[in-house]
PDB file of N, CA, C and O in Angstrom:
ATOM      1  N   UNK A   1    -118.566 118.239 -66.833  1.00  0.00           N
ATOM      2  CA  UNK A   1    -117.842 119.187 -66.028  1.00  0.00           C
ATOM      3  C   UNK A   1    -117.563 118.557 -64.665  1.00  0.00           C
ATOM      4  O   UNK A   1    -118.459 117.948 -64.081  1.00  0.00           O
ATOM      5  N   UNK A   2    -116.353 118.687 -64.149  1.00  0.00           N
ATOM      6  CA  UNK A   2    -116.025 118.088 -62.863  1.00  0.00           C
ATOM      7  C   UNK A   2    -116.875 118.626 -61.716  1.00  0.00           C
ATOM      8  O   UNK A   2    -117.378 119.748 -61.769  1.00  0.00           O
ATOM      9  N   UNK A   3    -117.021 117.815 -60.695  1.00  0.00           N
ATOM     10  CA  UNK A   3    -117.833 118.181 -59.534  1.00  0.00           C
ATOM     11  C   UNK A   3    -117.362 119.481 -58.888  1.00  0.00           C
ATOM     12  O   UNK A   3    -118.178 120.269 -58.409  1.00  0.00           O
ATOM     13  N   UNK A   4    -116.058 119.706 -58.874  1.00  0.00           N
ATOM     14  CA  UNK A   4    -115.512 120.933 -58.280  1.00  0.00           C
ATOM     15  C   UNK A   4    -116.127 122.166 -58.930  1.00  0.00           C
ATOM     16  O   UNK A   4    -116.521 123.104 -58.236  1.00  0.00           O
ATOM     17  N   UNK A   5    -116.209 122.169 -60.232  1.00  0.00           N
ATOM     18  CA  UNK A   5    -116.713 123.333 -60.952  1.00  0.00           C
ATOM     19  C   UNK A   5    -118.231 123.433 -60.929  1.00  0.00           C
ATOM     20  O   UNK A   5    -118.788 124.480 -61.258  1.00  0.00           O
ATOM     21  N   UNK A   6    -118.896 122.367 -60.547  1.00  0.00           N
ATOM     22  CA  UNK A   6    -120.359 122.387 -60.437  1.00  0.00           C
ATOM     23  C   UNK A   6    -120.822 122.617 -59.007  1.00  0.00           C
ATOM     24  O   UNK A   6    -122.010 122.488 -58.711  1.00  0.00           O
ATOM     25  N   UNK A   7    -119.884 122.961 -58.110  1.00  0.00           N
ATOM     26  CA  UNK A   7    -120.187 123.213 -56.705  1.00  0.00           C
ATOM     27  C   UNK A   7    -120.816 121.997 -56.032  1.00  0.00           C
ATOM     28  O   UNK A   7    -121.633 122.140 -55.122  1.00  0.00           O
ATOM     29  N   UNK A   8    -120.435 120.800 -56.478  1.00  0.00           N
ATOM     30  CA  UNK A   8    -120.957 119.574 -55.886  1.00  0.00           C
ATOM     31  C   UNK A   8    -120.564 119.508 -54.416  1.00  0.00           C
ATOM     32  O   UNK A   8    -119.399 119.724 -54.082  1.00  0.00           O
ATOM     33  N   UNK A   9    -121.497 119.220 -53.549  1.00  0.00           N
ATOM     34  CA  UNK A   9    -121.280 119.089 -52.103  1.00  0.00           C
ATOM     35  C   UNK A   9    -120.636 120.351 -51.522  1.00  0.00           C
ATOM     36  O   UNK A   9    -119.863 120.268 -50.568  1.00  0.00           O
ATOM     37  N   UNK A  10    -120.952 121.510 -52.090  1.00  0.00           N
ATOM     38  CA  UNK A  10    -120.392 122.757 -51.578  1.00  0.00           C
ATOM     39  C   UNK A  10    -118.879 122.838 -51.714  1.00  0.00           C
ATOM     40  O   UNK A  10    -118.223 123.541 -50.945  1.00  0.00           O
ATOM     41  N   UNK A  11    -118.317 122.117 -52.697  1.00  0.00           N
ATOM     42  CA  UNK A  11    -116.876 122.017 -52.941  1.00  0.00           C
ATOM     43  C   UNK A  11    -116.153 121.510 -51.693  1.00  0.00           C
ATOM     44  O   UNK A  11    -115.069 121.987 -51.359  1.00  0.00           O
ATOM     45  N   UNK A  12    -116.759 120.545 -51.010  1.00  0.00           N
ATOM     46  CA  UNK A  12    -116.149 119.951 -49.824  1.00  0.00           C
ATOM     47  C   UNK A  12    -115.963 118.457 -50.040  1.00  0.00           C
ATOM     48  O   UNK A  12    -116.745 117.813 -50.739  1.00  0.00           O
ATOM     49  N   UNK A  13    -114.917 117.919 -49.431  1.00  0.00           N
ATOM     50  CA  UNK A  13    -114.689 116.486 -49.526  1.00  0.00           C
ATOM     51  C   UNK A  13    -115.564 115.741 -48.527  1.00  0.00           C
ATOM     52  O   UNK A  13    -116.402 116.348 -47.860  1.00  0.00           O
ATOM     53  N   UNK A  14    -115.373 114.431 -48.421  1.00  0.00           N
ATOM     54  CA  UNK A  14    -116.212 113.624 -47.543  1.00  0.00           C
ATOM     55  C   UNK A  14    -116.027 113.942 -46.065  1.00  0.00           C
ATOM     56  O   UNK A  14    -116.836 113.524 -45.236  1.00  0.00           O
ATOM     57  N   UNK A  15    -114.963 114.682 -45.724  1.00  0.00           N
ATOM     58  CA  UNK A  15    -114.705 115.053 -44.336  1.00  0.00           C
ATOM     59  C   UNK A  15    -115.142 116.486 -44.034  1.00  0.00           C
ATOM     60  O   UNK A  15    -114.977 116.959 -42.909  1.00  0.00           O
ATOM     61  N   UNK A  16    -115.694 117.175 -45.023  1.00  0.00           N
ATOM     62  CA  UNK A  16    -116.156 118.536 -44.847  1.00  0.00           C
ATOM     63  C   UNK A  16    -115.105 119.592 -45.112  1.00  0.00           C
ATOM     64  O   UNK A  16    -115.365 120.779 -44.916  1.00  0.00           O
ATOM     65  N   UNK A  17    -113.920 119.188 -45.556  1.00  0.00           N
ATOM     66  CA  UNK A  17    -112.858 120.144 -45.865  1.00  0.00           C
ATOM     67  C   UNK A  17    -113.049 120.693 -47.269  1.00  0.00           C
ATOM     68  O   UNK A  17    -113.447 119.969 -48.182  1.00  0.00           O
ATOM     69  N   UNK A  18    -112.763 121.986 -47.435  1.00  0.00           N
ATOM     70  CA  UNK A  18    -112.885 122.602 -48.751  1.00  0.00           C
ATOM     71  C   UNK A  18    -111.802 122.066 -49.685  1.00  0.00           C
ATOM     72  O   UNK A  18    -110.630 122.002 -49.315  1.00  0.00           O
ATOM     73  N   UNK A  19    -112.195 121.687 -50.879  1.00  0.00           N
ATOM     74  CA  UNK A  19    -111.257 121.186 -51.885  1.00  0.00           C
ATOM     75  C   UNK A  19    -110.554 122.374 -52.522  1.00  0.00           C
ATOM     76  O   UNK A  19    -111.202 123.252 -53.092  1.00  0.00           O
ATOM     77  N   UNK A  20    -109.217 122.403 -52.424  1.00  0.00           N
ATOM     78  CA  UNK A  20    -108.436 123.502 -52.979  1.00  0.00           C
ATOM     79  C   UNK A  20    -107.794 123.140 -54.309  1.00  0.00           C
ATOM     80  O   UNK A  20    -107.480 124.027 -55.102  1.00  0.00           O
ATOM     81  N   UNK A  21    -107.594 121.854 -54.565  1.00  0.00           N
ATOM     82  CA  UNK A  21    -106.987 121.404 -55.822  1.00  0.00           C
ATOM     83  C   UNK A  21    -107.921 120.383 -56.459  1.00  0.00           C
ATOM     84  O   UNK A  21    -107.904 119.213 -56.077  1.00  0.00           O
ATOM     85  N   UNK A  22    -108.732 120.802 -57.420  1.00  0.00           N
ATOM     86  CA  UNK A  22    -109.709 119.878 -58.003  1.00  0.00           C
ATOM     87  C   UNK A  22    -109.071 118.804 -58.878  1.00  0.00           C
ATOM     88  O   UNK A  22    -109.746 117.853 -59.275  1.00  0.00           O
ATOM     89  N   UNK A  23    -107.793 118.938 -59.181  1.00  0.00           N
ATOM     90  CA  UNK A  23    -107.158 118.007 -60.111  1.00  0.00           C
ATOM     91  C   UNK A  23    -106.503 116.816 -59.419  1.00  0.00           C
ATOM     92  O   UNK A  23    -106.196 115.825 -60.083  1.00  0.00           O
ATOM     93  N   UNK A  24    -106.284 116.879 -58.138  1.00  0.00           N
ATOM     94  CA  UNK A  24    -105.511 115.840 -57.471  1.00  0.00           C
ATOM     95  C   UNK A  24    -106.342 114.686 -56.939  1.00  0.00           C
ATOM     96  O   UNK A  24    -107.399 114.891 -56.342  1.00  0.00           O
ATOM     97  N   UNK A  25    -105.857 113.473 -57.161  1.00  0.00           N
ATOM     98  CA  UNK A  25    -106.424 112.284 -56.534  1.00  0.00           C
ATOM     99  C   UNK A  25    -105.273 111.456 -55.997  1.00  0.00           C
ATOM    100  O   UNK A  25    -104.173 111.484 -56.549  1.00  0.00           O
ATOM    101  N   UNK A  26    -105.515 110.732 -54.945  1.00  0.00           N
ATOM    102  CA  UNK A  26    -104.498 109.869 -54.358  1.00  0.00           C
ATOM    103  C   UNK A  26    -104.778 108.427 -54.740  1.00  0.00           C
ATOM    104  O   UNK A  26    -105.921 107.971 -54.700  1.00  0.00           O
ATOM    105  N   UNK A  27    -103.735 107.723 -55.107  1.00  0.00           N
ATOM    106  CA  UNK A  27    -103.837 106.306 -55.441  1.00  0.00           C
ATOM    107  C   UNK A  27    -102.917 105.514 -54.530  1.00  0.00           C
ATOM    108  O   UNK A  27    -101.870 106.010 -54.112  1.00  0.00           O
ATOM    109  N   UNK A  28    -103.301 104.299 -54.225  1.00  0.00           N
ATOM    110  CA  UNK A  28    -102.392 103.426 -53.499  1.00  0.00           C
ATOM    111  C   UNK A  28    -101.257 103.036 -54.432  1.00  0.00           C
ATOM    112  O   UNK A  28    -101.421 103.089 -55.651  1.00  0.00           O
ATOM    113  N   UNK A  29    -100.102 102.643 -53.887  1.00  0.00           N
ATOM    114  CA  UNK A  29     -99.009 102.192 -54.756  1.00  0.00           C
ATOM    115  C   UNK A  29     -99.417 101.045 -55.681  1.00  0.00           C
ATOM    116  O   UNK A  29     -98.974 100.979 -56.828  1.00  0.00           O
ATOM    117  N   UNK A  30    -100.254 100.151 -55.183  1.00  0.00           N
ATOM    118  CA  UNK A  30    -100.695  99.016 -56.007  1.00  0.00           C
ATOM    119  C   UNK A  30    -101.529  99.485 -57.199  1.00  0.00           C
ATOM    120  O   UNK A  30    -101.342  98.997 -58.314  1.00  0.00           O
ATOM    121  N   UNK A  31    -102.440 100.417 -56.976  1.00  0.00           N
ATOM    122  CA  UNK A  31    -103.267 100.940 -58.071  1.00  0.00           C
ATOM    123  C   UNK A  31    -102.405 101.722 -59.049  1.00  0.00           C
ATOM    124  O   UNK A  31    -102.581 101.597 -60.261  1.00  0.00           O
ATOM    125  N   UNK A  32    -101.474 102.528 -58.541  1.00  0.00           N
ATOM    126  CA  UNK A  32    -100.587 103.280 -59.424  1.00  0.00           C
ATOM    127  C   UNK A  32     -99.796 102.330 -60.328  1.00  0.00           C
ATOM    128  O   UNK A  32     -99.671 102.576 -61.528  1.00  0.00           O
ATOM    129  N   UNK A  33     -99.269 101.255 -59.760  1.00  0.00           N
ATOM    130  CA  UNK A  33     -98.524 100.272 -60.555  1.00  0.00           C
ATOM    131  C   UNK A  33     -99.442  99.597 -61.569  1.00  0.00           C
ATOM    132  O   UNK A  33     -99.033  99.335 -62.700  1.00  0.00           O
ATOM    133  N   UNK A  34    -100.679  99.316 -61.169  1.00  0.00           N
ATOM    134  CA  UNK A  34    -101.640  98.645 -62.041  1.00  0.00           C
ATOM    135  C   UNK A  34    -101.944  99.475 -63.289  1.00  0.00           C
ATOM    136  O   UNK A  34    -102.173  98.918 -64.363  1.00  0.00           O
ATOM    137  N   UNK A  35    -101.947 100.809 -63.150  1.00  0.00           N
ATOM    138  CA  UNK A  35    -102.226 101.652 -64.321  1.00  0.00           C
ATOM    139  C   UNK A  35    -100.945 102.121 -65.001  1.00  0.00           C
ATOM    140  O   UNK A  35    -100.997 102.940 -65.919  1.00  0.00           O
ATOM    141  N   UNK A  36     -99.805 101.615 -64.565  1.00  0.00           N
ATOM    142  CA  UNK A  36     -98.557 101.878 -65.267  1.00  0.00           C
ATOM    143  C   UNK A  36     -97.724 103.036 -64.759  1.00  0.00           C
ATOM    144  O   UNK A  36     -96.790 103.464 -65.437  1.00  0.00           O
ATOM    145  N   UNK A  37     -98.041 103.557 -63.578  1.00  0.00           N
ATOM    146  CA  UNK A  37     -97.240 104.637 -63.015  1.00  0.00           C
ATOM    147  C   UNK A  37     -96.135 104.057 -62.141  1.00  0.00           C
ATOM    148  O   UNK A  37     -96.352 103.094 -61.406  1.00  0.00           O
ATOM    149  N   UNK A  38     -94.956 104.648 -62.227  1.00  0.00           N
ATOM    150  CA  UNK A  38     -93.849 104.243 -61.373  1.00  0.00           C
ATOM    151  C   UNK A  38     -93.951 104.921 -60.017  1.00  0.00           C
ATOM    152  O   UNK A  38     -94.811 105.775 -59.800  1.00  0.00           O
ATOM    153  N   UNK A  39     -93.064 104.532 -59.107  1.00  0.00           N
ATOM    154  CA  UNK A  39     -93.064 105.114 -57.775  1.00  0.00           C
ATOM    155  C   UNK A  39     -92.807 106.621 -57.859  1.00  0.00           C
ATOM    156  O   UNK A  39     -91.864 107.063 -58.515  1.00  0.00           O
ATOM    157  N   UNK A  40     -93.646 107.394 -57.196  1.00  0.00           N
ATOM    158  CA  UNK A  40     -93.574 108.857 -57.155  1.00  0.00           C
ATOM    159  C   UNK A  40     -93.780 109.522 -58.512  1.00  0.00           C
ATOM    160  O   UNK A  40     -93.431 110.690 -58.682  1.00  0.00           O
ATOM    161  N   UNK A  41     -94.331 108.814 -59.458  1.00  0.00           N
ATOM    162  CA  UNK A  41     -94.572 109.371 -60.788  1.00  0.00           C
ATOM    163  C   UNK A  41     -95.963 109.980 -60.850  1.00  0.00           C
ATOM    164  O   UNK A  41     -96.913 109.434 -60.288  1.00  0.00           O
ATOM    165  N   UNK A  42     -96.079 111.102 -61.528  1.00  0.00           N
ATOM    166  CA  UNK A  42     -97.363 111.742 -61.780  1.00  0.00           C
ATOM    167  C   UNK A  42     -97.820 111.386 -63.189  1.00  0.00           C
ATOM    168  O   UNK A  42     -97.008 111.019 -64.038  1.00  0.00           O
ATOM    169  N   UNK A  43     -99.088 111.492 -63.426  1.00  0.00           N
ATOM    170  CA  UNK A  43     -99.606 111.239 -64.755  1.00  0.00           C
ATOM    171  C   UNK A  43    -101.048 111.661 -64.861  1.00  0.00           C
ATOM    172  O   UNK A  43    -101.702 111.960 -63.862  1.00  0.00           O
ATOM    173  N   UNK A  44    -101.529 111.682 -66.067  1.00  0.00           N
ATOM    174  CA  UNK A  44    -102.926 112.001 -66.320  1.00  0.00           C
ATOM    175  C   UNK A  44    -103.711 110.707 -66.454  1.00  0.00           C
ATOM    176  O   UNK A  44    -103.256 109.740 -67.066  1.00  0.00           O
ATOM    177  N   UNK A  45    -104.873 110.712 -65.881  1.00  0.00           N
ATOM    178  CA  UNK A  45    -105.739 109.541 -65.971  1.00  0.00           C
ATOM    179  C   UNK A  45    -107.174 110.006 -66.269  1.00  0.00           C
ATOM    180  O   UNK A  45    -107.501 111.185 -66.134  1.00  0.00           O
ATOM    181  N   UNK A  46    -107.984 109.085 -66.662  1.00  0.00           N
ATOM    182  CA  UNK A  46    -109.419 109.318 -66.717  1.00  0.00           C
ATOM    183  C   UNK A  46    -110.058 108.317 -65.781  1.00  0.00           C
ATOM    184  O   UNK A  46    -109.520 107.233 -65.557  1.00  0.00           O
ATOM    185  N   UNK A  47    -111.176 108.672 -65.249  1.00  0.00           N
ATOM    186  CA  UNK A  47    -111.863 107.750 -64.351  1.00  0.00           C
ATOM    187  C   UNK A  47    -113.362 107.905 -64.535  1.00  0.00           C
ATOM    188  O   UNK A  47    -113.849 108.935 -65.002  1.00  0.00           O
ATOM    189  N   UNK A  48    -114.070 106.875 -64.162  1.00  0.00           N
ATOM    190  CA  UNK A  48    -115.531 106.867 -64.239  1.00  0.00           C
ATOM    191  C   UNK A  48    -116.076 106.503 -62.879  1.00  0.00           C
ATOM    192  O   UNK A  48    -115.655 105.516 -62.276  1.00  0.00           O
ATOM    193  N   UNK A  49    -116.992 107.282 -62.404  1.00  0.00           N
ATOM    194  CA  UNK A  49    -117.634 106.994 -61.125  1.00  0.00           C
ATOM    195  C   UNK A  49    -118.977 106.322 -61.392  1.00  0.00           C
ATOM    196  O   UNK A  49    -119.724 106.739 -62.278  1.00  0.00           O
ATOM    197  N   UNK A  50    -119.275 105.289 -60.629  1.00  0.00           N
ATOM    198  CA  UNK A  50    -120.582 104.646 -60.816  1.00  0.00           C
ATOM    199  C   UNK A  50    -121.718 105.623 -60.486  1.00  0.00           C
ATOM    200  O   UNK A  50    -121.600 106.454 -59.585  1.00  0.00           O
ATOM    201  N   UNK A  51    -122.788 105.507 -61.214  1.00  0.00           N
ATOM    202  CA  UNK A  51    -123.911 106.420 -60.964  1.00  0.00           C
ATOM    203  C   UNK A  51    -124.962 105.798 -60.080  1.00  0.00           C
ATOM    204  O   UNK A  51    -125.970 106.437 -59.776  1.00  0.00           O
TER     205      UNK A  51
END
């Protein structure tokens, strides 16, 4: 279950702001190109965070 739904860190980001959209992540243009996304293109991804 995603951190948002588990109330991880009080549903706040690293700056203390409340997360309103649990689905959004920002990627640099280089990372987006590396995973096959075009400029301004949206897509679904999976990711793994180190434990």
